[in-house]
C-alpha positions as CSV (number, residue, x, y, z in Angstrom):
1,M,16.8,13.1,-26.3
2,E,16.3,12.4,-22.7
3,Q,14.5,9.2,-21.4
4,Q,11.7,9.8,-19.4
5,Q,11.8,8.4,-15.6
6,K,9.5,5.9,-14.7
7,R,7.3,6.2,-11.7
8,C,5.5,3.3,-9.9
9,M,1.5,3.9,-10.0
10,V,0.9,2.7,-6.7
11,C,4.3,4.2,-4.5
12,G,5.5,6.9,-7.1
13,Q,9.0,5.9,-6.4
14,V,11.1,6.3,-9.4
15,V,12.2,2.7,-10.7
16,S,14.5,1.3,-13.5
17,L,13.0,-1.7,-14.1
18,I,9.2,-1.6,-14.0
19,K,6.4,-4.3,-15.2
20,G,2.8,-3.4,-16.1
21,G,3.7,0.1,-14.3
22,I,4.0,-1.1,-10.6
23,C,7.3,-1.9,-9.3
24,D,8.4,-5.2,-7.6
25,P,7.9,-4.5,-4.0
26,C,4.2,-3.3,-4.5
27,Q,3.8,-6.2,-6.6
28,E,4.8,-8.4,-4.0
29,R,2.8,-6.4,-1.4
30,I,-0.4,-6.7,-3.8
31,R,0.0,-10.3,-4.3
32,R,0.2,-11.4,-0.6
33,E,-2.9,-9.4,0.1
34,A,-4.9,-10.9,-2.4
35,L,-3.9,-14.3,-1.6
36,G,-4.9,-13.5,2.2
37,K,-1.3,-13.7,3.8
38,D,-1.7,-10.1,5.1
39,A,-5.1,-10.8,6.2
40,D,-3.9,-10.0,10.0
41,T,-2.0,-6.8,9.2
42,R,-5.0,-4.6,9.5
43,V,-6.1,-5.9,12.9
44,Q,-2.2,-5.8,13.9
45,A,-2.0,-2.1,12.8
46,E,-5.3,-1.3,14.8
47,K,-3.8,-2.5,18.1
48,E,-0.9,-0.6,17.6
49,L,-3.0,2.5,16.9
50,K,-5.0,1.7,20.2
51,K,-2.1,1.6,22.3
52,H,-1.2,5.0,21.2
53,G,-4.6,6.3,22.0
54,V,-6.0,6.6,18.3
55,Q,-9.3,5.5,17.4
56,P,-9.0,3.8,14.2
57,D,-11.7,4.4,11.8
58,R,-13.6,1.6,10.6
59,G,-15.8,3.0,8.0
60,G,-13.3,2.7,5.1
61,S,-15.4,5.3,2.9
62,G,-12.9,8.1,3.7
63,D,-14.6,11.4,3.6
64,K,-17.8,11.7,5.3
65,R,-19.6,15.0,4.8
């Protein structure tokens, strides 16, 4: 019987070693975000978008109908 490939629940990448359904890079990213170490990442991303003429959506709710 062929063993089924495991995928990360966050990024969908096929990984061989997985803990709790999430790959190591995604776990680290989530941990940093929870600790507040990436607090200014969103601000930096919005600055870059503005440089390229894109107005970032600050609503956060996604689909607005």
